[in-house]
N, C-alpha and C positions, 0 to 999 in steps of 0.2 A: 619483551622490552618495549614494544610498540604500544603506546598508551591507547591507540585507537581500537586495539583488539582485546581490550578488557571486557570480559563477558557481561558483567553486571552493567557496565556503562552502555554497551550495545543493547542489552535487554531493556533498559530504561528508555533509551532513545526510540527503540521499536514500539514500545508501548505508548510513549508520547506521541509519535508520529501517527499511530493507528487511530487514536481518539481525535487528534487534530484533523486528520484527513477525512475521517468519516463525518465530522461535524461540518467541515468545509463543503463536502460533496452534498450533504443534505441541505445546506444553506445555499447552494449553487453559487458559491463564492470561494474558489480555490485560493484566492489571495491570503486567506486566513491561515493556510498551511504551506504557503510558498516556500518557507524556510526548510521544510521537511520533505520536499519533492525535488528530484533532479530535474533540471530545466526543460529537457526534451519531453519527459513524461508529464511534467506540469502543463506544457502547451497541449499535449494530447488530451489530458483531462479537461482543460479549458474549453477545447474544441467540442468535446462530447457534450459538455454542459450547454454551450452555445446552440448546438443542434437540438438539444432537448427543449430549450427555450423557444426555438423557431417552431418546434412541433407542439408547443403549449404543454409540455410535460415537466414534471418535477419528480425527483426520487425523494421519498419521505423516509427518513431513518429515525427510529426512536428506540429508546432503551438499549443503547449500544453497549455491548460487553465484549471483552477480549478474554476468552476462556483459556487459550493456550498460544504461546508464541515460542516456537522451538526451532532453532537453527538446524537446517537440513543439508546445507552445502556452503562451503566458504572457499574463496579464492583470495590468497595472499600474494599479490604480485610483487616482484622484487622492487619495482619503482613506485608502487602504491596506486598507480594511476587506474589499475584494473581490479582493485580490491573490491570484492562484493560478498555478500552473504544472503543466502536464501532462507526465508523463514516459513515454516508451516504455521499458518494462522487458523486458529478455530475460534469463531466468534459467534455471537447470537445478537439478534436484533429484529425489530419490527421493520420490514423493508418492503415498500411497495411504491409504485409509480402512479401519480394522478395526472388527469387532464386538467390543467390550470384554469381552463375556461369553465369547467362544470364541477370541478373538485371530486369527480368520480375516479374510483381506482380502475386503471386500465391494465395493470400488471402487478402481480404479487398479491399479498393479503395482509390485512391488518392483524397479524398474529406473529408472536415472536418465534423465530426459526434459527436453527443452528446451521452454520455453513463452514466450509473449509476453503481456504485460498492459499496461494503461495506468493509471498511478497519478496521482491528482490531489492536489497538496499545496497547502494554503492557508497564508496568513501568520498566525502568532500573534505579534503584536507584543509582548505582555506577556511570552512565554517567549523571545522573540528567536529563533524557529526556524520551520521550515516543518513542518507536520503533515499526515499522510495524511488525506484527506477522502473518498476514493472509489477503488475499483479496478474497471476495466472489463476484460473479456476481449478478446482480439484481434478477435473478430467483433462487438464492441460499439463499436468506435472511432468509428463515425459518431455517437455520442452526445456526443463531445467538442464542447464549445461554443468556437469560436474567438472571440477578442475582435474586435469590430468596430472599424474605425479610428476613433479619436477625432479630430474635427476640431480643428485648431489655432486658438486665438483670436488 
């Protein structure tokens, strides 16, 4: 009955957020994706970008593809304030970091690679959408908190 939990709607929002957030990160301008990121996590990403700028670094992202987006955990809280869904994200892209003073690659390589991450989306009822709240790398998936079964009254 809750329209926010419609699978196809969530799936579309996750896909939209993925591409907008990856582009914003590569452009070093998270404001482009602000509507798709939970406020606290938005500030975290902004801070990371500012530190990269101070170090004269830029993350270059090209040929971004979303290969799979599969929900792996959901939490449907009775009052909706703690609703969240974790997604298994498998993507591919060219991903490397350059020194902006020399344009030399300092990390990664100029070749398309496949990666796996876990993205946590939280419900923003006011915006009527799901917003990114956290990204975990594949080897961090044990940090995903699965909802405990709620006893029925």
